Every structure is written in structure tokens, then in C-alpha cells.
N, C-alpha and C positions, 0 to 999 in steps of 0.2 A: 488617173493614168491607167493604162492597161496592165496586164500581167507582165508585159515586157518592159514596163517603165515609160512607154510612150503615151501621150495624152489621147484619150478617146474624144469623140465629138466630131466637129466639122459638119459635113453633110450626112445626116443620119436617116436611115430607113427603119421603120418599126414593123416587125413581122409578128402578126397576131394581135388582136385587139380585145382580149379579155380584160378582166379587171386590173391585172398587174401592170399593163402597159401604161396606165395613167401616171404612175410614179415617174417613169422614164420620160414620158412626153412633157410633163410639167418641169422636170429637172433640166431637160435639154432647152426648152423655151426660155427658162430663166437665165440661161448663160449666153451672153451675146456672141461668143465665138462658135456656137453650135446652132444647128437648125434642123428641124424635121423636114425632110424633102420628099418623102414618099411613105405610103402605107401598103403593106402586102397582107391581104386578108380575103378569104373567100366569101365572107358574109358582108354584103354591101351596106346593110343597115347599121351593123356594128362599126364598120369602118367609117361611115358617115358620122356616127356619134363622135368619133375622135376628130374628124374634120371640124365638127361644130365646136368641140372643145378647143381646138387650135384657134378658131375664129374668136371664141370668147377670151382667149389669152392675147388677142391682138395680132394673130399670125394668119396669113392667108391660107386657104385650103391647099392641100397637096394632092398629087395624083394617087389614085387607088389602083393597085395591081392585084390580080388574082395569082394564086401560087404558081401556076404554069408560066407566068410572066416574070418570075423572080429575077432571072438573069438579065432579061431586058431592062428591068427596073434598075439593076446595078449599073448598067451601061448608060441608059438614057438619062438617069438622074445624077450621074457622077457620084454615086454613093461612096462615102469614105468609111462609114461605120454602120454595121447592122446590129440591131438590138432584137434578139429572138425571145418572144414571150408567148409563143403559141403552145398548143398541146404538146406535152413532154415527148411523146413518141415520134413527133414530127421534127424535132430540133435538128437532127442530122441532115434532113433534106435541105436545110438552109445554111447550116454551119459549113458543110463540106464545099458546096459551090462558092460560097463567099470566101473561104480560105483559098480556094483555087484561083479566084479572081483577084487576090491580094487585098481584099477588103478586111478591115479590122472587125472582129466578131466579139460581141458581148452576148452571153446567153444566161437566161434565168436558170436556176437550179431546178431539177437535176440536169446535168449536161445532156443526157439521153436516158434511155430506159432499158436497154438490154446489152448483152455482151457483144454481139456482132456490130451494132451501131457504134458502140464505144470504140471498138477496134478500128472501125472505118474512120472515125474522127481522129484518133491518135495517128493512124497511118497517114492521113492527109496532112496533119501538122508536120510529121517527120519529112514527108515528101516535099512540101512547099516551104518549110521553115517559117510558116506563119502560125500565129498562136490564138488561143481562145481565152477570153476572160469570163470566168464563171462568177455570178453575183451571189456569193455566200454572204448575205448582209449581216448574219449573226456575228461574223468576225469583227464587225465595226461597232457592235453594241458596247458602250463603255463598261458595262458590268462584266461582260465576257473578257474584255481587254484587261480588266483588273485581275481576273482569275489567271489569265495568261501571264501577267507580270509577276504575280505572287508565286506561281509555280517556277517560272524562270529564275526568280530571285532566290529560290531555295527555301522559301518560308516553311515548307514541311519536309525538307530534305529531298531524297530521291523518291519519286512516286512509284508505288508498287502495284496499286490496283485502283480501279474506278468503278463506282456504281452510278448509273444514270437512269433516272425515272422521268418520263415525260407523260403528262396528263393532258389530253384534249377533252374539252367538255362536250356536253350534248347539244351545243350550237356549232362551235367551230369544228369539233370532231365529226358531228353528224353531217356537216357540209360536204365532206369528202365522199359521202355515200349518196348525195343528191345529184351529183354531176358527173362529168366524164371521168373523173378520177376513180370511180367505183369499178372500172374495168382495168385489169392489170395490163392489158395490151395498150392502153392509153397512157398510164401513169407509172407502171412498174409496181403499183401498190404503195402503201404508206412507207414501207422500208426504203423505197427509192425516192418517192416524191417528197415526203415530209422528213423522214429520219435522215436522209442524206445531209440535211442541214446539221444535224447533231453529230453525225459521224465525221463530217468535216471539222466541226468544232473540236472534237476529241483528237483527231489527227493533228490539228493545229496546236491545241493546248499541250499535247504530249511531245510534239515535234517528232513524231514517229509514223510508221506505216502499218496498216493491218496486215496480218499474215494468215490467220485462221479464224473461221466463223462457224459456230453451231447455233441453231435457232429452232424455236417452235412458234408457230403462229396459227391462229384460228379466227373464224368469224363467230364471235361469242355473243354479240348483242344485237347488231343490225341484221338485216335480212329477214325473209318471210317467216321461216321456222322459229327463229329466235324471238321475233316480234310476237308471235302467237304464244310462245312458251312464257314470255315475261309479261304479257298483257299490254304491250304497247302498240300492237299492230292496228292499222287502219286499212280499209280496202279501197285504195285509189292508186292510179298510176302516177299522176302528178298533181300538185296542189292547186294550180290555177283552174278555177271553175268547179272545184270539187267541194261538195257540202261536207263530206267526211273529213276533209283536211282542216276544216274550220275548228274542229275539236282536237286536232293533233298538235301537241306542243312541239313536235319535231318538224312541222311543216313550215315552209318559208313562203312569204307573201311577196311575189315579185312586183306586184303593182302597188305595194305599200311604200315603196321607196323609188324616187325618181331615177336614180342611177341604175338600180336593178331593172326597172321597167325599160329604160332606154337601151341598155346593153343586151338584155336577155329577152324579156317579154315581147318587145317590139321587133326583135330580130329573129324570133324563132320561125316565122313564116318563110324565111329564106332557106333554112337548112334543117328544120325540124328538130333542133336541139332544145331539149327541155332542161332548164336549170333548176327546176323545183321538183325533182322526182322523189318518190316515196322511199325513205331510207329502210323501210321494211318490205321491200320488193323481193321477188324470188331470184333476180338475175344479178345479184351483187357478186363480184369476183375478187374482192380484196379482203384482207384480214383486218380486224379491229382490235386485236389483243396479241401482242408479239413480245417474245422474250429471247434475248441473244446472249451468247458468250463470245467475246472477241479477244484474241491474243495478238499483241503488237510485236514489231521487230525488236524492240528494246526489252521484251519480256513482260511488260505490263499487261495485265488482264482487265477487261471491262465486262461487267454485267449490265444489261440494258433492258428496259421494259417500256413499251409504249401502250397506253390504254386510250382508246378513242371515244369512251362513253363515260367520262368522269363527271361528277357534279361540280368540280372546280377545275380551273385551267392553270397550268404552270409546270414547273420542273424543279427537280432536286438532283444535284450532282455532288457526289462525295469522293474526294481524292484521299487515299490512304498512303502516307509516306513513312520513311524510316525515322523521321523526326516529329511526326504529328499528322494532323488531318485537316483538310480544308473542306468546308461545306458551303455550297451555293444553293440558295432557295429563291426562286422567283415565282410570285403569285400574280399571274396576269389577270385573273378574275376569280374572286373568292367564292362566288356562288352564282347560280342563275335562277331566275323566277320566270314563270310563264308569261308575265307581263313585260319582260325584257324583249326588245326586238330581236328577231332571229339574226338578222344581219342588217347593216346600213351601208350606204354607198361609201362612207368613210372607212368602215371596217374592211370591206372587200378591196379597197384601194390601199389598205395598209396604213392609213393616216390616223383614224380614230382609235381611241382606247377601247378595250372590251368593257362591258358593264361591270360594276362592282370591283374596281381594280384593287390589288393588294400591294405588297411591298417586295423589295429584293434585299437579301442579306448575304454577305460573305463572312463566314466565321472561320478563323484559324485557331486550332488548339494544338500546341506542341506538347510533347510528352512531359509529364511532371509539372505542367503549368496550367493556369487558368486560360480560358478561351478569350479571344479578342475579336472584335469586329473590324473589318476593313471598310472604311467609309465609302459608300457608293451612292450615286444619285440615279435612280431608275426613272427613265422617261417612258410614260405610257403613250402608245401610239408610235407609228413609224418603226415598228419592230425594235422597241427599246432605244430609239434614236439612231439605230444602225442604218436605216435607209438614207437619212439626210447626210450622214458622214460618208457613206459609201458613194453617193452621187458627187460629193465634194472632191473625193479622192479620184474617182474614175473620170469625171468630166471637168474637173477644175472647180475652184471656189466660185461662189456667187460674187457679183460686183460688190466691192467694199470689204470683202472677206479675204483673209490671208490663206494661202495654200497650206494644207496640213503637212508638216514635215516630221511629225512625231510617229508614234507607233502605228496609227491608222494608215499612214501613207505606205506602209510596208506590208499591208494585209491583203492585197489583191491576190485572187486565186486564179490559177491557170488550168489548162486542160489536164495536167497531171494531178492537181488537187481534185478536180472534178471526177477523174477516173478513180482515185483512191476512196473518195466518199461513196461513189457509186458502187465500188467493189464490195463494200460491207453489205449494202442493201441487196445486191444481186446474189451474193453468196447466201444471205439469209433466206431469200426466196428459194434458192436451190436446196438449202438445208430443210426448209419446210417440207419439201417433197421427198428428199432422200433419207431424212432422219439421221444424217451423219455429219461429221465435221467436213467443211469445205475449205479449200485453200486458194488464196489469191493467185498463186503461181499458175493454177490451172485455168485461169481466165485468159491467159495468153496476151495480156496487155503489154505493149512495148513502151514502158514509161521512161 
């Protein structure tokens, strides 16, 4: 169901045909009450890949529209739901007219990338009384749900502070520096594109809203100067066709994987987009090491750190309460070796697990007591099982399955949730420049 409680689906159009679109296409096709009726995408080769995917799933090809034909597509194809999975900075170009046309809107996170675009979306929601569903799939991860339940049940009393550490490794983390995300004008930087996931989780876990943010960020590892300083630099623009890239453990081989080849290598002649750029290039415009302090409306404070060049991947979150402490640790990949594939089609589609997976634990320790573990089952792949559960809630259960009426059914995020998660990242970016505390009220969001 959508953020308003109404089911999504019906006649669905997909906007943007990068790797993330696959999850939605497959999920929609699997449900008999929904169908993909159109694709909006400027790159014809990439769009045709998804038409071939539809054919492989037993579904006829659908019309392909260029971005300037978006509103014609809504009308001609009688679109009921739009799924927006294009470049982050372009989300508003489709969200706003779809809302104005009365079409249900589902968008990948982040909802958008800057203050003006967020205001435009919120203003359109207020004017039309139509709403946006933001796909924060981490809310649906059973491990994260167990944390939410433990806090709500008062297992550690009243939460007083939080520390959140997120580690991206030298494959997944490096990938943000190979592609369009490496320019803040496209992605808002990792504070918006990646950490928005985490900020939404904390807002949801604490049932509160951020008020004040102070942050420091830098490009510490990637980029030309850092690559030379640390001894990792190689002299090439992009990996495809480069001899230097063959000895670079950070390089990605687009032609070594059928999905990567079809979506990116074969499509680059259409628009000149290189998916395999050098992570130690001179033109990178985002940070790879970021530290934040956040104060919430209920008085709780959070310290947060994101590192995008770690030898292992995962996260640790510690909640300090007046009755004890809750610790979450998730190890998505324990280590990387140069023999591991940089990426596979399954990984970029969110289905495959990362190499060398680890475990997830939730530990509660009350004052004057021994610690105890909350039993959890961690699912590798599909973002901890969150993708599958999210699709079931948003688009309805698969044939033979029952609708989820438990916690997950209440976890859909709307434009307000999208804006509050975005607010922390936007204020962090502002604080990087100003060196001062930044306040949510100054964003002028009408929530």
C-alpha cells in the first residue's frame, strides 16, 4: 500500500532504467493485479534491456518514452502509478507533474537532492492533496524492525543518545566514486544519497524529528591527490580498454558481467555515460569521510560517522538509555580480496549477497545485569530481506501469500519522512561549508 494506505500498482510506468529498476519491474510482473505499461528513459539501449527483461518474464514489450514525453505517457498509457528510479537530482521533474496529474507516485530514496526541489515537492503535495511514497527499504529489514520493537517496548528505558557508524568497503564504497553519484549536483553526496537511509532509520527508531545538525566532511581517500598520497592512483579515465586499469584493484570490469555489459557498456554510445570511471580521478565532488552531531526534538543526540573506504562492510548502532544499552552490529561483508568480483549483476540489482558475509547481532544490557541477545535471522541479499517485504506491502502479496498486517504493513514512508531524512543530509552539507550548527527550521520545509 502507499503512504496513504491505498494499494499501489495497477498500470505502472517505470522512470529511469538503471540497476535499481529491476527490483520493481520483477516485483510488479509477479503480481497479477499490476503491470508495467511504459518506460520513460532517455537511453534507448538501456530501456530496451528492460523490454527484453519483460519479454523474458513472459510480458509483452511496452512503449518507451523520452523524458520530454513524460506527460504524454501518463495520458496515453492511462498510468495509475509512477515508479521513479532515475538520477536523484531529476526526481522532482517526474514527481511534481505526476502529483499534479493525480497519479500515485513511488520514488526511490532520496526523494530529491536539494532544498528548493524538496520545497517544490512538498508544496505540490499540499496544493494537490496527493502524496509520495518513498522507498526506505531498510524500515522493512526484520533486524531493524526488531530494534524498533525493543526500543518501543522500553527494553533500555528512555533513549538518551545514539552512536551510528556505517562502513562502506572498497568495492561498494568505491562504486559511488566511479559513477554519476560522485558529483554532488547529481546525488547530493553520500550524506543525501546513502546516509538518508540511515537518517530515516533513526527518525523512525526514535519516533522523533531532527532539529539541529553540525558536521565535518572531507575527501580523504578517493580522488587524484589522495590516490597519489596513499599509493593507489592509476593513470586512466575509465577502466574499459585501459591497460593500467587491469592492475587496479578498484577498477570495475563492465564486460565481465552480462548485466553490467547490457545496461552500461552497450548503452554508453547513446549518451557517453561511463559507469567505470577512475575513483582516483581529479574531478570528484563528494566526500568519503563524514562525521555528524544531530539533536532531535525529544532531546536525544546522535553522533554519526560514515567511512567509504573500509576493508569490511557493515554498521554498528548503539543506543544508550536510562535503563541500559542496546547494541546492533551487522557485518555484510567481513573482508574483500582482489580475487572477489568488484560487482555482479545480482549485487547491483540488490539481490545477491556481498562476498564473505558475516552475521547480525542485537545485544541488550540493562544496568546491573548481564547482557542478552535478541534472536534475529539476518538475510543476506535483498537488503536484509527488506526489498521483498517492502514490495509485498507496497504492491500487495504474491499469489498464494497473505497480506502483511503486522509491523511491516505500517512502515511505509511518505513525503514528510522523505523530507526529514533529507533534512539531515542537506544540513550536513551546509555545515561542511559553514563550519557551524545548522537548523532544520531554516530549510523552510512546510511539513
